[in-house]
N, CA and C atoms as a LAMMPS dump frame, in Angstrom:
ITEM: TIMESTEP
0
ITEM: NUMBER OF ATOMS
444
ITEM: BOX BOUNDS ff ff ff
-5.0000000000000000e+02 5.0000000000000000e+02
-5.0000000000000000e+02 5.0000000000000000e+02
-5.0000000000000000e+02 5.0000000000000000e+02
ITEM: ATOMS id mol type element x y z
1 1 1 N 105.653 -367.497 -357.621
2 1 2 C 105.288 -366.561 -356.575
3 1 3 C 106.336 -366.538 -355.451
4 2 1 N 106.875 -367.723 -355.138
5 2 2 C 107.859 -367.807 -354.055
6 2 3 C 109.116 -367.006 -354.387
7 3 1 N 109.573 -367.096 -355.619
8 3 2 C 110.777 -366.344 -356.01
9 3 3 C 110.528 -364.839 -355.969
10 4 1 N 109.328 -364.427 -356.324
11 4 2 C 108.988 -363.003 -356.273
12 4 3 C 109.011 -362.509 -354.829
13 5 1 N 108.44 -363.298 -353.913
14 5 2 C 108.475 -362.929 -352.495
15 5 3 C 109.906 -362.927 -351.967
16 6 1 N 110.694 -363.909 -352.379
17 6 2 C 112.096 -363.986 -351.974
18 6 3 C 112.848 -362.721 -352.39
19 7 1 N 112.685 -362.326 -353.627
20 7 2 C 113.355 -361.122 -354.135
21 7 3 C 112.834 -359.873 -353.431
22 8 1 N 111.527 -359.784 -353.247
23 8 2 C 110.935 -358.608 -352.6
24 8 3 C 111.438 -358.444 -351.173
25 9 1 N 111.458 -359.537 -350.421
26 9 2 C 111.93 -359.47 -349.039
27 9 3 C 113.427 -359.152 -349.009
28 10 1 N 114.175 -359.711 -349.94
29 10 2 C 115.615 -359.431 -350.007
30 10 3 C 115.895 -357.974 -350.344
31 11 1 N 115.025 -357.363 -351.117
32 11 2 C 115.212 -355.963 -351.482
33 11 3 C 114.99 -355.014 -350.304
34 12 1 N 114.267 -355.459 -349.285
35 12 2 C 114.025 -354.605 -348.111
36 12 3 C 115.344 -354.195 -347.468
37 13 1 N 116.239 -355.163 -347.274
38 13 2 C 117.527 -354.821 -346.646
39 13 3 C 118.365 -353.939 -347.566
40 14 1 N 118.304 -354.189 -348.856
41 14 2 C 119.075 -353.376 -349.808
42 14 3 C 118.574 -351.936 -349.804
43 15 1 N 117.25 -351.754 -349.835
44 15 2 C 116.69 -350.403 -349.8
45 15 3 C 116.955 -349.729 -348.456
46 16 1 N 116.941 -350.493 -347.391
47 16 2 C 117.252 -349.932 -346.074
48 16 3 C 118.674 -349.383 -346.053
49 17 1 N 119.6 -350.132 -346.608
50 17 2 C 120.998 -349.682 -346.66
51 17 3 C 121.128 -348.452 -347.554
52 18 1 N 120.412 -348.441 -348.661
53 18 2 C 120.484 -347.29 -349.561
54 18 3 C 119.886 -346.029 -348.934
55 19 1 N 118.85 -346.189 -348.125
56 19 2 C 118.176 -345.032 -347.535
57 19 3 C 118.849 -344.589 -346.239
58 20 1 N 119.083 -345.528 -345.322
59 20 2 C 119.621 -345.186 -344.006
60 20 3 C 121.142 -345.173 -344
61 21 1 N 121.729 -346.059 -344.746
62 21 2 C 123.179 -346.196 -344.771
63 21 3 C 123.573 -347.571 -344.264
64 22 1 N 124.783 -347.938 -344.54
65 22 2 C 125.293 -349.249 -344.153
66 22 3 C 125.826 -349.178 -342.729
67 23 1 N 124.983 -349.514 -341.773
68 23 2 C 125.391 -349.412 -340.375
69 23 3 C 126.328 -350.547 -339.968
70 24 1 N 126.482 -351.55 -340.803
71 24 2 C 127.443 -352.619 -340.525
72 24 3 C 128.803 -352.327 -341.152
73 25 1 N 128.885 -351.309 -341.984
74 25 2 C 130.132 -350.889 -342.627
75 25 3 C 130.767 -352.01 -343.454
76 26 1 N 129.933 -352.757 -344.14
77 26 2 C 130.434 -353.868 -344.953
78 26 3 C 130.357 -353.532 -346.439
79 27 1 N 129.314 -352.888 -346.844
80 27 2 C 129.13 -352.537 -348.239
81 27 3 C 127.851 -353.143 -348.797
82 28 1 N 127.321 -352.511 -349.801
83 28 2 C 126.059 -352.956 -350.405
84 28 3 C 126.168 -354.357 -350.99
85 29 1 N 127.348 -354.724 -351.46
86 29 2 C 127.544 -356.048 -352.051
87 29 3 C 127.149 -357.153 -351.084
88 30 1 N 127.352 -356.942 -349.791
89 30 2 C 127.078 -357.947 -348.769
90 30 3 C 125.588 -358.3 -348.73
91 31 1 N 124.747 -357.287 -348.825
92 31 2 C 123.301 -357.47 -348.742
93 31 3 C 122.729 -358.055 -350.036
94 32 1 N 123.494 -357.99 -351.088
95 32 2 C 123.104 -358.626 -352.353
96 32 3 C 123.629 -360.058 -352.388
97 33 1 N 124.838 -360.255 -351.905
98 33 2 C 125.484 -361.57 -351.985
99 33 3 C 124.812 -362.619 -351.109
100 34 1 N 124.375 -362.246 -349.916
101 34 2 C 123.8 -363.244 -349.011
102 34 3 C 122.535 -363.878 -349.586
103 35 1 N 121.553 -363.118 -350.051
104 35 2 C 120.387 -363.766 -350.659
105 35 3 C 120.746 -364.541 -351.931
106 36 1 N 121.695 -364.024 -352.692
107 36 2 C 122.099 -364.701 -353.918
108 36 3 C 122.706 -366.067 -353.613
109 37 1 N 123.601 -366.124 -352.651
110 37 2 C 124.229 -367.394 -352.267
111 37 3 C 123.187 -368.325 -351.649
112 38 1 N 122.289 -367.774 -350.835
113 38 2 C 121.232 -368.594 -350.234
114 38 3 C 120.363 -369.218 -351.326
115 39 1 N 120.048 -368.435 -352.343
116 39 2 C 119.254 -368.957 -353.456
117 39 3 C 120.015 -370.073 -354.177
118 40 1 N 121.298 -369.86 -354.412
119 40 2 C 122.106 -370.896 -355.072
120 40 3 C 122.167 -372.174 -354.244
121 41 1 N 122.205 -372.041 -352.921
122 41 2 C 122.234 -373.217 -352.055
123 41 3 C 120.94 -374.032 -352.138
124 42 1 N 119.841 -373.372 -352.455
125 42 2 C 118.558 -374.081 -352.522
126 42 3 C 118.314 -374.743 -353.878
127 43 1 N 119.036 -374.343 -354.888
128 43 2 C 118.774 -374.866 -356.235
129 43 3 C 118.855 -376.392 -356.362
130 44 1 N 119.821 -377.073 -355.744
131 44 2 C 119.859 -378.533 -355.891
132 44 3 C 118.624 -379.239 -355.321
133 45 1 N 117.919 -378.581 -354.429
134 45 2 C 116.757 -379.198 -353.794
135 45 3 C 115.45 -378.88 -354.511
136 46 1 N 115.521 -378.013 -355.506
137 46 2 C 114.323 -377.548 -356.207
138 46 3 C 113.253 -377.152 -355.187
139 47 1 N 113.484 -376.032 -354.508
140 47 2 C 112.613 -375.654 -353.389
141 47 3 C 111.151 -375.532 -353.795
142 48 1 N 110.316 -376.055 -352.922
143 48 2 C 108.879 -375.989 -353.148
144 48 3 C 108.358 -374.645 -352.665
145 49 1 N 107.102 -374.404 -352.94
146 49 2 C 106.45 -373.128 -352.665
147 49 3 C 106.658 -372.663 -351.226
148 50 1 N 107.102 -371.432 -351.058
149 50 2 C 107.275 -370.692 -349.817
150 50 3 C 108.471 -371.093 -348.96
151 51 1 N 109.271 -372.025 -349.419
152 51 2 C 110.517 -372.329 -348.708
153 51 3 C 111.471 -371.143 -348.821
154 52 1 N 111.625 -370.613 -350.019
155 52 2 C 112.51 -369.464 -350.225
156 52 3 C 112.032 -368.233 -349.452
157 53 1 N 110.728 -368.089 -349.315
158 53 2 C 110.189 -366.968 -348.541
159 53 3 C 110.635 -367.058 -347.09
160 54 1 N 110.585 -368.257 -346.525
161 54 2 C 111.049 -368.449 -345.153
162 54 3 C 112.523 -368.136 -345.002
163 55 1 N 113.317 -368.563 -345.97
164 55 2 C 114.761 -368.299 -345.935
165 55 3 C 115.034 -366.793 -346.02
166 56 1 N 114.335 -366.102 -346.901
167 56 2 C 114.573 -364.662 -347.047
168 56 3 C 114.15 -363.889 -345.804
169 57 1 N 113.102 -364.34 -345.138
170 57 2 C 112.706 -363.677 -343.891
171 57 3 C 113.751 -363.874 -342.804
172 58 1 N 114.337 -365.051 -342.758
173 58 2 C 115.407 -365.289 -341.782
174 58 3 C 116.585 -364.369 -342.065
175 59 1 N 116.975 -364.268 -343.311
176 59 2 C 118.099 -363.388 -343.667
177 59 3 C 117.79 -361.959 -343.229
178 60 1 N 116.595 -361.492 -343.507
179 60 2 C 116.207 -360.144 -343.111
180 60 3 C 116.208 -359.992 -341.59
181 61 1 N 115.7 -360.975 -340.886
182 61 2 C 115.656 -360.91 -339.421
183 61 3 C 117.043 -360.908 -338.79
184 62 1 N 118.007 -361.554 -339.44
185 62 2 C 119.354 -361.592 -338.856
186 62 3 C 120.009 -360.213 -338.862
187 63 1 N 119.591 -359.348 -339.754
188 63 2 C 120.162 -357.999 -339.801
189 63 3 C 119.639 -357.103 -338.682
190 64 1 N 118.416 -357.331 -338.248
191 64 2 C 117.721 -356.39 -337.362
192 64 3 C 118.491 -356.082 -336.08
193 65 1 N 118.969 -357.07 -335.305
194 65 2 C 119.703 -356.698 -334.079
195 65 3 C 120.966 -355.888 -334.363
196 66 1 N 121.64 -356.214 -335.432
197 66 2 C 122.864 -355.493 -335.794
198 66 3 C 122.546 -354.067 -336.213
199 67 1 N 121.541 -353.917 -337.071
200 67 2 C 121.142 -352.576 -337.501
201 67 3 C 120.718 -351.743 -336.294
202 68 1 N 119.877 -352.316 -335.47
203 68 2 C 119.355 -351.596 -334.316
204 68 3 C 120.49 -351.175 -333.385
205 69 1 N 121.385 -352.101 -333.111
206 69 2 C 122.49 -351.808 -332.194
207 69 3 C 123.354 -350.659 -332.709
208 70 1 N 123.78 -350.73 -333.943
209 70 2 C 124.687 -349.716 -334.469
210 70 3 C 123.975 -348.416 -334.819
211 71 1 N 122.724 -348.498 -335.195
212 71 2 C 121.995 -347.291 -335.576
213 71 3 C 121.733 -346.394 -334.367
214 72 1 N 121.461 -347.009 -333.222
215 72 2 C 121.119 -346.232 -332.035
216 72 3 C 122.238 -346.182 -330.995
217 73 1 N 123.395 -346.681 -331.331
218 73 2 C 124.513 -346.656 -330.393
219 73 3 C 125.124 -345.255 -330.334
220 74 1 N 125.563 -344.886 -329.142
221 74 2 C 126.247 -343.595 -328.987
222 74 3 C 127.55 -343.607 -329.772
223 75 1 N 128.217 -344.767 -329.772
224 75 2 C 129.451 -344.959 -330.534
225 75 3 C 129.301 -346.226 -331.36
226 76 1 N 128.899 -346.107 -332.631
227 76 2 C 128.73 -347.303 -333.467
228 76 3 C 130.03 -348.097 -333.58
229 77 1 N 129.889 -349.403 -333.595
230 77 2 C 131.042 -350.286 -333.667
231 77 3 C 131.319 -350.648 -335.125
232 78 1 N 132.519 -350.401 -335.582
233 78 2 C 132.873 -350.625 -336.971
234 78 3 C 133.033 -352.085 -337.362
235 79 1 N 133.385 -352.926 -336.407
236 79 2 C 133.6 -354.34 -336.718
237 79 3 C 132.442 -355.228 -336.309
238 80 1 N 131.31 -354.635 -335.991
239 80 2 C 130.15 -355.402 -335.567
240 80 3 C 129.674 -356.358 -336.658
241 81 1 N 129.809 -355.976 -337.897
242 81 2 C 129.378 -356.807 -339.013
243 81 3 C 130.106 -358.136 -339.098
244 82 1 N 131.286 -358.223 -338.486
245 82 2 C 132.007 -359.498 -338.492
246 82 3 C 131.248 -360.58 -337.741
247 83 1 N 130.53 -360.206 -336.696
248 83 2 C 129.716 -361.175 -335.966
249 83 3 C 128.654 -361.785 -336.863
250 84 1 N 128.06 -360.944 -337.698
251 84 2 C 127.065 -361.442 -338.655
252 84 3 C 127.735 -362.3 -339.719
253 85 1 N 128.836 -361.812 -340.238
254 85 2 C 129.55 -362.522 -341.303
255 85 3 C 129.992 -363.914 -340.853
256 86 1 N 130.547 -364.008 -339.651
257 86 2 C 131.036 -365.295 -339.163
258 86 3 C 129.908 -366.245 -338.758
259 87 1 N 128.687 -365.755 -338.682
260 87 2 C 127.535 -366.607 -338.375
261 87 3 C 126.853 -367.137 -339.63
262 88 1 N 127.29 -366.679 -340.786
263 88 2 C 126.668 -367.122 -342.037
264 88 3 C 126.853 -368.608 -342.359
265 89 1 N 127.946 -369.251 -341.944
266 89 2 C 128.015 -370.698 -342.182
267 89 3 C 126.865 -371.462 -341.522
268 90 1 N 126.431 -371.013 -340.369
269 90 2 C 125.28 -371.637 -339.721
270 90 3 C 124.019 -371.443 -340.518
271 91 1 N 123.862 -370.265 -341.12
272 91 2 C 122.724 -370.005 -341.994
273 91 3 C 122.75 -370.961 -343.176
274 92 1 N 123.921 -371.139 -343.77
275 92 2 C 124.057 -372.047 -344.916
276 92 3 C 123.744 -373.483 -344.526
277 93 1 N 124.224 -373.914 -343.369
278 93 2 C 123.945 -375.274 -342.903
279 93 3 C 122.448 -375.447 -342.664
280 94 1 N 121.82 -374.435 -342.087
281 94 2 C 120.374 -374.489 -341.868
282 94 3 C 119.602 -374.615 -343.169
283 95 1 N 120.013 -373.863 -344.181
284 95 2 C 119.364 -373.948 -345.495
285 95 3 C 119.534 -375.344 -346.076
286 96 1 N 120.756 -375.874 -346.002
287 96 2 C 121.019 -377.203 -346.563
288 96 3 C 120.271 -378.293 -345.812
289 97 1 N 120.241 -378.229 -344.492
290 97 2 C 119.517 -379.236 -343.717
291 97 3 C 118.02 -379.183 -343.987
292 98 1 N 117.463 -377.986 -344.029
293 98 2 C 116.035 -377.852 -344.319
294 98 3 C 115.73 -378.332 -345.735
295 99 1 N 116.6 -377.976 -346.682
296 99 2 C 116.4 -378.41 -348.065
297 99 3 C 116.456 -379.92 -348.204
298 100 1 N 117.416 -380.543 -347.538
299 100 2 C 117.518 -382.006 -347.573
300 100 3 C 116.295 -382.668 -346.954
301 101 1 N 115.853 -382.136 -345.837
302 101 2 C 114.699 -382.707 -345.155
303 101 3 C 113.426 -382.575 -345.994
304 102 1 N 113.258 -381.416 -346.618
305 102 2 C 112.021 -381.143 -347.349
306 102 3 C 112.023 -381.662 -348.781
307 103 1 N 113.169 -382.125 -349.256
308 103 2 C 113.282 -382.53 -350.652
309 103 3 C 112.269 -383.6 -351.039
310 104 1 N 112.106 -384.584 -350.189
311 104 2 C 111.223 -385.702 -350.516
312 104 3 C 109.905 -385.664 -349.757
313 105 1 N 109.653 -384.576 -349.068
314 105 2 C 108.418 -384.448 -348.301
315 105 3 C 107.34 -383.795 -349.146
316 106 1 N 106.14 -384.208 -348.904
317 106 2 C 104.985 -383.6 -349.56
318 106 3 C 104.159 -382.924 -348.47
319 107 1 N 104.46 -381.669 -348.223
320 107 2 C 103.827 -380.927 -347.138
321 107 3 C 103.087 -379.717 -347.685
322 108 1 N 102.285 -379.119 -346.835
323 108 2 C 101.569 -377.906 -347.23
324 108 3 C 102.557 -376.745 -347.332
325 109 1 N 102.121 -375.702 -347.985
326 109 2 C 102.975 -374.52 -348.157
327 109 3 C 103.367 -373.901 -346.824
328 110 1 N 102.436 -373.862 -345.888
329 110 2 C 102.743 -373.268 -344.583
330 110 3 C 103.763 -374.123 -343.827
331 111 1 N 103.697 -375.432 -343.995
332 111 2 C 104.684 -376.319 -343.361
333 111 3 C 106.061 -376.127 -343.98
334 112 1 N 106.109 -375.982 -345.29
335 112 2 C 107.381 -375.744 -345.976
336 112 3 C 107.997 -374.43 -345.51
337 113 1 N 107.161 -373.399 -345.422
338 113 2 C 107.626 -372.095 -344.953
339 113 3 C 108.153 -372.206 -343.521
340 114 1 N 107.364 -372.83 -342.654
341 114 2 C 107.709 -372.915 -341.236
342 114 3 C 108.989 -373.707 -341.006
343 115 1 N 109.111 -374.856 -341.646
344 115 2 C 110.308 -375.677 -341.475
345 115 3 C 111.531 -374.959 -342.034
346 116 1 N 111.398 -374.373 -343.212
347 116 2 C 112.509 -373.621 -343.794
348 116 3 C 112.924 -372.463 -342.912
349 117 1 N 111.952 -371.752 -342.369
350 117 2 C 112.215 -370.612 -341.51
351 117 3 C 112.911 -371.042 -340.223
352 118 1 N 112.336 -372.018 -339.532
353 118 2 C 112.85 -372.421 -338.215
354 118 3 C 114.232 -373.06 -338.316
355 119 1 N 114.42 -373.973 -339.253
356 119 2 C 115.712 -374.665 -339.364
357 119 3 C 116.814 -373.693 -339.784
358 120 1 N 116.512 -372.805 -340.704
359 120 2 C 117.497 -371.824 -341.145
360 120 3 C 117.843 -370.86 -340.008
361 121 1 N 116.834 -370.399 -339.29
362 121 2 C 117.077 -369.494 -338.169
363 121 3 C 117.878 -370.182 -337.071
364 122 1 N 117.547 -371.428 -336.765
365 122 2 C 118.301 -372.163 -335.747
366 122 3 C 119.758 -372.365 -336.164
367 123 1 N 119.989 -372.589 -337.444
368 123 2 C 121.368 -372.714 -337.928
369 123 3 C 122.151 -371.441 -337.704
370 124 1 N 121.55 -370.314 -338.054
371 124 2 C 122.225 -369.03 -337.857
372 124 3 C 122.458 -368.751 -336.381
373 125 1 N 121.413 -368.932 -335.557
374 125 2 C 121.528 -368.615 -334.132
375 125 3 C 122.518 -369.52 -333.412
376 126 1 N 122.576 -370.788 -333.809
377 126 2 C 123.546 -371.696 -333.209
378 126 3 C 124.961 -371.242 -333.519
379 127 1 N 125.193 -370.915 -334.782
380 127 2 C 126.514 -370.423 -335.176
381 127 3 C 126.817 -369.095 -334.483
382 128 1 N 125.816 -368.243 -334.383
383 128 2 C 125.979 -366.94 -333.719
384 128 3 C 126.376 -367.133 -332.261
385 129 1 N 125.721 -368.051 -331.588
386 129 2 C 126.038 -368.306 -330.193
387 129 3 C 127.471 -368.806 -330.041
388 130 1 N 127.881 -369.702 -330.918
389 130 2 C 129.251 -370.221 -330.875
390 130 3 C 130.26 -369.106 -331.125
391 131 1 N 130.008 -368.304 -332.137
392 131 2 C 130.916 -367.202 -332.476
393 131 3 C 130.993 -366.193 -331.329
394 132 1 N 129.845 -365.837 -330.783
395 132 2 C 129.815 -364.816 -329.737
396 132 3 C 130.343 -365.314 -328.4
397 133 1 N 130.358 -366.6 -328.195
398 133 2 C 130.886 -367.143 -326.941
399 133 3 C 132.367 -367.499 -327.037
400 134 1 N 132.914 -367.578 -328.263
401 134 2 C 134.304 -368.024 -328.39
402 134 3 C 135.218 -367.008 -329.07
403 135 1 N 134.786 -366.373 -330.124
404 135 2 C 135.681 -365.577 -330.958
405 135 3 C 135.48 -364.073 -330.809
406 136 1 N 134.23 -363.641 -330.816
407 136 2 C 133.907 -362.215 -330.841
408 136 3 C 133 -361.879 -329.666
409 137 1 N 133.214 -360.732 -329.063
410 137 2 C 132.296 -360.253 -328.039
411 137 3 C 131.123 -359.578 -328.734
412 138 1 N 129.919 -360.067 -328.49
413 138 2 C 128.736 -359.538 -329.16
414 138 3 C 127.867 -358.691 -328.249
415 139 1 N 128.245 -358.56 -327.014
416 139 2 C 127.504 -357.688 -326.099
417 139 3 C 126.049 -358.052 -325.972
418 140 1 N 125.187 -357.05 -326.12
419 140 2 C 123.763 -357.273 -325.919
420 140 3 C 123.051 -357.861 -327.139
421 141 1 N 123.791 -358.232 -328.168
422 141 2 C 123.153 -358.856 -329.326
423 141 3 C 122.608 -360.236 -328.998
424 142 1 N 123.189 -360.889 -328.015
425 142 2 C 122.728 -362.229 -327.664
426 142 3 C 122.278 -362.3 -326.209
427 143 1 N 121.768 -361.206 -325.66
428 143 2 C 121.426 -361.181 -324.246
429 143 3 C 120.464 -362.289 -323.839
430 144 1 N 119.492 -362.726 -324.644
431 144 2 C 118.636 -363.823 -324.163
432 144 3 C 119.413 -365.133 -324.058
433 145 1 N 120.473 -365.266 -324.828
434 145 2 C 121.246 -366.499 -324.844
435 145 3 C 122.434 -366.44 -323.904
436 146 1 N 122.651 -365.309 -323.274
437 146 2 C 123.833 -365.157 -322.424
438 146 3 C 123.759 -366.001 -321.165
439 147 1 N 122.596 -366.533 -320.867
440 147 2 C 122.455 -367.383 -319.687
441 147 3 C 122.988 -368.788 -319.927
442 148 1 N 123.196 -369.148 -321.216
443 148 2 C 123.675 -370.491 -321.543
444 148 3 C 125.147 -370.631 -321.263
C-alpha cells in the first residue's frame, strides 16, 4: 500500500507539469527522477509502512513554492529551478538519516510517516536555507526564514 501511495503522490507533480507546463523549465525527466532516486535511497533500509508516503509528500511540497512563484510571477524566472535542484542533497540526507533512524525501530505507521516526513523536510529546508543564503538569491521563497 505504501508504494502505491508513493507512486500516486509522485504522479501528482508529473500530471501537474503535463497539464500546466513546466514552470521550473527543467523538463519532465526531473519530476520523474527525484521520486525514483528517493525510492532507491530508501531500498537499503527496507522502508516500513508509510515511510515512503511521507517522503513523497515532502517531494511534492518542495515544488509548491517554486510552482506558485513562477506561475503567478509577472516575469517568470528561468533559473529558479536551480534553487530546488541545489537543495536536493539535503533531501537525500534527510531520507538517509530518517531511514537509518527508523531501520531498527518498531513504531506505529503514523510515527513512521511523521518521522520520515519531518526529517526529510528538515533536510531539504536546511539545504535550501544554506543555498539561498550563500549561492543563489531566492527572494520570497524563503521569507519566513529570512530573519535568520
